[in-house]
N, C-alpha and C positions, 0 to 999 in steps of 0.2 A: 504493500500500500504506500502511496506517496504521501508526503506531508502536506503537499498542496500549495494552495494559492490564497492570498488574502488581498481583497480589493477594498477593504475597510468600508464597504457600503453599509454594513450592519454592526460590525463590532471588530475587535482586534483578532478574531479567529483564535489561533493557538498562541499568539504572541502575548507576552506578559510584561507589565510595568515592573521595573526594578524597584524594590522597596528601599534600597539604600542609596538612591540618587537624590538630586536636589529638587526636581520638579518632574512633571509628566508630559508625555506626548498626548495630544488631544485629537479626537476625531472631529473633523469639521468639513464644511462645504465652502466654496468660494462665495456662494450667494449670501452666506451669513457673515462673511468677513468684511472688514472695513476696506475700502478701496486702497490699493497700494500696498496691501500686506499679502504676500504669498501669491500663489498661482491664480490665474483667472478661471481655470476649470480644474477638475480632477484629471487623472490620466486615464482611468478605466473607461469612463463614459464620455470624456471630453465635454462635460457639461458643468455649469456653475453649481448645479444641484448635486453633483457627484461628490463622494466623500474621499478624504485622504487623511493622513495624520500629520500633525503640524506642531512645531514649537516656534515661539517668537520671543523676542527679548523682553517684552513687557510682562511675560509670565513670571518674571523673577527679578531679583534685586541686582545680582552681581554678574558681570561678565565672567565667563569661565565656569559657571555652574553647569551641571550636566543633567540631561534627561536620557534614560536608557530603557529600551525594550529588548527582551530576549525571546528567541525562538523556542519551539519544542526541542527536545533533546534528539540529536542525530547519532546514528551508530558510528562507532570507531571503525567499522568495516568499510565506510564510504571511500570510494576512489574517484568516481567521475561525477560526483554530486556538484550541482551549481546552484547558487542563489542568484536570481535575476530580479532586479527592482528598478524603480524609477524614482528619481529625486529632482527637487526643484529648490535651488538656493540662489535667490536673487536679492541684491541690495548691497549698498556700499559697506555695511558693517555686519555682514553675516559672520557667524562664528564658524564652527567646524562640525563636520559629520565624520565620525570614525566608526568603522565596522571591524569588529573583532571576532575571532573564533576562540571560544572560551571552554576550557575543560573544567577546572575547578575555579573558584573565585580567585585563586592565586595565579592561575596560568592563562593569560590572554595573549593571543597572537594578533597583531594588527594586520588586517587584510586590505584596508583602504583608508586613506585620510584625506578628506577634501576640506579645504579652508578657503573662506572668502567667496566672493561673487562668482557663480558658475554660469550666469546667463538666465534670461527670463523665459525659460522653457523647460519642459520635462526632459530629462536625459536618462537613457537606459544604461545600466551597468550589470555585468555578469561576473561573479567571482566563483572560483573553484574552491570547493570545500573537500579536503581529503582528511581521512582519519589520521590522527597523530599517534600511532602506536596503540597503547592499550587503554585509552580513555575515550568515552563518548564525549560529545561536545555540543555546544549551542552556538548560534550566531547572535551577536549583540550589536544593535544599532545605538550609537551614542551621539546625541546632539549636544553641542556645547554653545552656550550663550555668547553672542557677539555684543557689540556696543549699541547697535541701532534699535530703537524702540519698535520700529515697524518690520524690520528685516527678519525673515523667518526661514526655517528649513521644513520642507514638506517631503513626505515619502508616500508612494502608492504602489499597488500591484507587486507586493513581495511574493515571489514564487520560487518554490524549490523544484528543480528539474526532476523528471521521472526516475532518474537513477538514485535519488536520495533515499537512504534507508533510515527509518526512524529507529531510535534506540529501543532496546528491550528493557532498559532500566531507567531509574530516575537519577538525575545528577544530584549529588549531595550539595547542600548549601555551603558546607565547609568540609574540608577533608576529614575523614573519620579519624577518631583518636585511636592510637595504637593501644591494644590491651596491655595492662601492666604485666611485666615479666617476672 
């Protein structure tokens, strides 16, 4: 079974907000947004009424604060798994979008780091996810606040390719403690 696709029209699908970050990604449509913040339409429907997820700098106090979502857990056996997604980062004072592959909270590998204005349109990216030895993993999308009150980062159509295998286990929130010897 594939882990599938999220177009954010109804909810976050299997993606979860990180409880340990500074603020959250929000579902929204361009029709409810103030003019000049974020994309004019979503990516899925190309409509102002279509949904995507978004962060913008007025959600929080300090540049550098982070909002993170993470995927369902993927199997360490993955070889040709890809995540394909669309992003929109437009404005003079955009922060950063960083995508990690995370095994435990202690081990994150950066797959992509985009900082600053990327243009006023949706752009597609595909990243290869391969299992790292003996640990299952998740994909983490981290948005980092910039300086501009209007400038935001939007994501839509997060899709795992058919080759992606879900994990058979749950990822521990923290590494298990070793039993006393």
